[in-house]
Phi, psi and omega in degrees: 000147176083182182200150173261002190267350188229254188267151184298328183290351177271355186260160347279157176299146181223144168274140179215154174242136177242143175287170184296143177200158170254151179223146179305138180291333180229167170295150178297131185267167175303318181295319179294317180291325178297323178296321177298314181295319180296325182280333189242341186075017185296142172244132182286165177303319181297330179277333183270326189083178185249154178273126182300330179294329180277340184226068186293341183267355180275147175289150182306324182292342178272355181265342182288156178304131182165187183197174182274132182234136176277134173233124180292121184277169175293160187292343181272007180292144176281120182272099174228218179260010178276086185286354174293348176292336182224356175244135178225144170278117186248111174302134179090355175281130177201189187296330178278337184231074192295337178250011180108181181307136181096340176269165181207173177254020178304129181080005182237036179303326184261015171272156178294139176291140182230180187061039182255117174282167183302315181296328177294314179297319180295320179296318178298314181299315180297324178302326180268002184073028182240191180222172167272152183284149166289165177300320181296316178298314182299313183292322176301314180295319183296326182290338176060028180091358181259074181295139176081358179275156183291317184242179181285354183235358181143202183261348180262124183296323181231076181300127182054033177076011184262130175282129187257354182204161179274099179228185182264124173253131184113193185266113178283141013261013175230173180064053169286114184282348177057032180297336178274359177098358186221143165237111190104190181292153175249156174304142181296140174083013183264358172252162185300144176285157176276189185295343177260010180077023183257139183255146171059031172293340177242133177075191184069280173222150170297155182229140183288141167242159184284340186295136166295146183275139160212155180291121179089163180265123186257348183287160183292144177302129181086012184297148175265123178051055179297146183236017177081184183293145181287335182257139181287149169267140182233146169237182178298337180266011174108188183294154189237127176253168174278138166241152189226155166100346183073182182214184178295348180269356182282132183222159180297328185278347185228313186219085180276057184252024176270055184219152179302324183285338187292152182205158182206149176278149175212131178297132188299328185257020181235107176276174179202165184285005177229024180238124175226213183188171166216167187244165176232157171232118186273144179290143178286163175093178183290161179297147177295139181269085183215153180284158174299145183277092186276139178292149180272000000 
């Protein structure tokens, strides 16, 4: 797990062993999430809004029902770390209205569901008798058996000139060249599967892991089923989990996190137009007695 070649929060690399589990072949789609809502009447965090008592440091406008939406800025924007240039909290944005009031998911049943907070993803997983993946499970699955490789398919981002995932081509946050065929989310499963038959483990949308976030891997080298730090990390917007896999917004000039080792913090109660999830079902019985699969 992890890498020494990119961002500090991916360090230090660690060997880990995970017990047997199944994982969804694709990210959860709008149609799948709609079936859950129809069966349960569930309302997402973006639809409910936040309680001011739980978030005393947030401004009132951040408590109303809504979510974070990406807007491509004009070309004269200064590209630094001021992400307010292209991210806005939009009242009324939710999984049914991904760009805010007036937008819809019509014709996008097979696109990944977005604007999903951690609790929303967890509720869906529990409805199916499943769980969300740990970071170790997710990264093991994403690698597809290719330990130590840069991407889920090898070390070349575009083998033989072929785009293998839905990411941003061009200069972020503007000029998406759409060389992979998409601006925005792509239908799940339309890029090649990895070695385990899993689609979109890289790009398209970020995916939730159960681990509380901290910079770097703290578990012991060779750990069995590591679950991240025991204590939660908190910001003014609440507790922070790990998200994995990057999204269609990841680009070489700004966010090269479309790799299995990459990781990023995300506030548990804050969805966004590039965050989705998938679920796991763990095998019963004791962990397999096998050594970690170390790269040669």
